[in-house]
N, C-alpha and C positions, 0 to 999 in steps of 0.2 A: 674766303669767308664761307662758312657753312650756309647753304640754302636748301630749303625743301624744293623738290621738283616733282611735277606730276604731269598727267595728260588731261586735256579737256576736249570733249567730243560732242558733236551734234548727233552722231549716230544715224546719219541719213541712210535711207534705203530706197531703192528704185527697182521695180520689176520691169527692166528693159533688157534687150539683148546684150549679153556680155557682162551684166552686172554681177559683181562679186558679193553683193549684199542685197538680194532681191526683195526680202520680206522683213517685216518688223521682228519676227521671231529670229531670223538670221542675225539681225543687228543686235538684238538683246543678248543672244547666246554668245556672239562674238565678243561683246564687251565684257562679259564675265571672264572669258578666256584672256582677253587683253589685260584685265586687272591682274590675273596671275602672272602674265608675261611682264607687266610693269614691276611687280614686286620682285620677280626673279632678276630683273635688270637693275635693281637697286633704287627704283623710283620711290617716292614717298606718298604719292596720291593718285587717285583716279577720280576725275571730276566729269560730270555730264551736264550738258545744257538741257533746258526744258522748254519746249515749244509745243503749243497745242494746234490741232487742226492742220498738221503738217506731217510729212513722212520722215519723221525724226523722233528722237527720244522725248516722250511726253509724260511718262509715269515713272519717276526716278526711284521710288521706294522699293518696289520688288527687285529692280535691277541692283540697287546698292546692297540690299540684303543678300542677294545671291553672290555678289562680289565679295561681301564680307565672309560668307560661308566658305569661300575658296581661298581666302587670304588670311594673314594673321597680323600684319603690321601696317598695311596700306590705309592711308586716310581716304575716306569716301565722301566726295563733295558734290554739291549742286551749284551750277554757275549760269543762271540763277533760277530759282523758283519764282514765278510771276504771281505776286500776291493778289492781283486782280482776280485770279481764278481760285483762290483758296478760302475755305471757311476755317477760321483760326483753331477751333477746338478739334475738328476732324483732322486738320494738319498736325496738331499736337499729338494726337493719339498715334497716327501712323508713323510720324517721324520718331517718336519715342520708341515705338516697337522696333523700327529699323535700327536705331542706335543700340538698343539692347541686344539685338541679334548680332550686330557687328562688334560688340564689346566696347562700345564707347568711341567708335572711330568716325562717326558722322560729322562732317563739316557742312553746316546748313547755310548755303548762300541764297539770299532772298532779295527782292527789290520790287519796284513798281513794274518791272519788266520792259521788254522792247516791243516794237510794233509786231503784231501778229497778223497772219493771213486773214483770219475771220474778223469782220467788222463788228459782229455782235456776239463774239465768242463767250464773253463773260456772262452776258444775259442768258445764253443757252445753257450755261453751267448753273443757272439759277442765282447768279450774283450780279445783277444789273447795277449800274451806277445810280445811287439815289439822287433825286432832284436836288440841285444846289451844291452837290459834292464834286470833287475832282479826284482823279485816280491817284495822283501823287500823295495827297493827304490821306486818302483812304488806305493806301498801301502801308503808309507809315503807322497808321492807327492799328491795322491788322498785325503788323510786325510787333508792336508793343503788346497786343493781346496775346499773340503766340508766346512771347517771352514770359509774360506773367503766368500763363498756363503751364509752360515748361518748368517754371520755378515752383510749381505746386500750389499756387494761389487758388483757393476755392472758386469754382466757376458755376456750380449749380447748388440748389437747396434740396436737402433730404426731406422726406415727408414730415419728419419731426420739426425740422427748421421751418418748414412752411406753416405748420400748425402754430408754432410759437412766434411767427412773424420775424424770424431771425434772418441774418444775412446768409449768403451761400456758404456751405460747409463741406462741399464735395469737390475735391480736385479731379482733374482729368487723369485717368489711368489708361495704360501703364505710365509710370514715371521713369525717366532716365536721368539720374543725377548728372549734372555737368553739361547737358546738351544746351541749356540756355546760355552757357558761356562760349558756345561754338557757333554763334550766329554771325554771318558775314553779310554786309550790305553791298550790293552791286552798284557802284557809283560811276555815272557817266559824265560827271563834270565836277568842278572843284566844290561847288556849293553842296552837292549831295555827299561828297567825301567829308566835308566839315560837319554836316549833320550826323553822319555815321560816327564820327569821332565824339561829338557831344553826347550822343546817346549810347556809347559804349559798344558799338559793333566793330568787328574786324572789317578791314577794307578789301573788297574784291574789285579792283579797278577794271573798268570795262575795256573791251577790245577796241572800242572807239570812244572818242571824247566828243560830246555834244557841245562843243565850243571850239574856237580856233582863233588864235591870235597871230598865226603865221609861223610860229616857231615849230621845229620838228616835234612830232608826236611824242617821242621818248622824253624830250625836255619838258614839255607841258605835263606829261604824266608823272615824271619825277617830282615836279613841283606839287602836284596833287598829293602824292604820297608823303612828301615832307610836311605839307600843310596839315594833312590828316594827323600825322604823328605828333606834331606840335599841339594841335587842338585837343587830341586825346590826352596828352600829358597835362595840359592846362585844365581839363575837366576833372582830373584827379581820380580816374578810375583805377581800381586796385589790380585788375587783370592786365597782363602784358598784351599789347595789341599785336595783331598780325596783319601783314599786307601781302597782296598777291597781284601779279600782272601776268598776262598771257602773250605768248609770241608764237609765230609760225617759223620754225627753224628746221632745216633739212640738211644734215651732214651727208655729203655724197661720198660713199665708200664702195659702191658697186654699180654695175650696169643698170639695175633697176632704178636706183636713186638718180642716176644720170638721165635715164629715159624720162622719168616723171618730173624731175626738178632741176635738171641741168641748166635750164634757162629761166628759172623762177626767181633768182636773186634780184631784189628790187632796191633801188637807191633812193626812191622817193616815197613819201607817204601817200595814202589814199585820201583825197579831199572831196567833199561834196556837201549835200544838204540832207537832213533827216529830221522829221517832225517839225519842219518849218524853220530850222536853224542850221548853222554851219556844223559840220562834222569832220573829224580827222581820224584816220587809223594808221597804224604803223606798217612798214614794209615787211615782206617775207625775206628771211635770211636763208640763203642756200649756197652751197659750195663745198670745197674741201673742209674737213673738220677744223683745221686751223683758221680758215677764213670765217666760218660761222662763229668760232670762239672769239675772234677779234671783234666781230660785230656785236656779240653779246656783251663783251667787256666794255665796248664804247657806248652801250645803251644805258643812259643815266637811270631810267626807271627800273631796268633789270637790276642794276647795282643797288638801288634804294630798297627794293622789295626783299622780303625774307623768303617768299615763295614764288617760283616761276612755273607757270603751267604752259605746256606746249600743245598747240592745236593739232589734232590727229586728222589725217585724210581718211576717215573711216571707210569710205566707199571703196578704197583700194583693197579691202579685205584683211583677214587675220594675218596671213603670212607676212605681207609687207609691213603692216603696222607693228607686229611683234619685232621685226627687224629694226624698224625705226626707233622703237622704245629702247632696244639694246644700244643703238648708236647714240641716243640722247643720254642714256646712263653713262656711257663711256665719255661723252663730251663733258658731262657734269663733273666726272672725276678729273679730267684734264684741266678744268677750270678751277679746281680746288674747292668745289661745292660739296664734296663728300667728306665724311669723317676719315 
């Protein structure tokens, strides 16, 4: 079955002895080059994580625009933009400009976001939590505001409208037709997946589930994807829904692969607690290409989703990650995911 595949990267950088990605500039430039390598390897997408106050990718739009200028077919995505840090109209302007630069290839993943290093980061961005509000509801309200603005609904009043006491008549510019239909919601549990379906967002299933009933991660995640798809159909949306999951997978085809990931294959999920509740994440798949292929074929969520993103070990530098992208492209072909 045809699937879209892509990479998802934190873009970590560290200025420590031996680092292959010591600075933010090194990370950003490397990811532009990796987008080119991904397209050459036959992948469909380049997605970046967004985290603030950390040595990782924090400002996706310049990076995605640069990726778009160097590629022609690659989808360019965010997984995800934390709406706690976003002013909806400013986000609409810069996202629309990025989408126009890339020829309509932006896939905009958004959500309430995951825990950040800064305890007061949103306040320092000038967006504190209002009294009596909660971040989940506020993020959903901001998502709806962004979508209305992307669709061209007037957001401000002209001088004439002000004089006449009329409603807003000025939409946000620039406008990028179609971007409002490429909004993905990052869902970390079944309830948020169902909410995304009801409101017509694509589903970007989280790399961990903030719930756990003891079953394997891939089984619970597959159930989330199926429930989302059923709820989306029941809501009667005209647009075809898309679903994406992320996996760490490393086909071992040379000595470098074996050195880095020869012992990385995991048989058990990661389990623990986050945000005061149970959390479960999936294992790493590593081994000979046939072994990794078998594990992906046995992964129920991978089979359910139409898009599979592979996490990149970006701190290993360009050469290794370009090699990994080529291996993943070949693996996708062997799995029958390519045309």
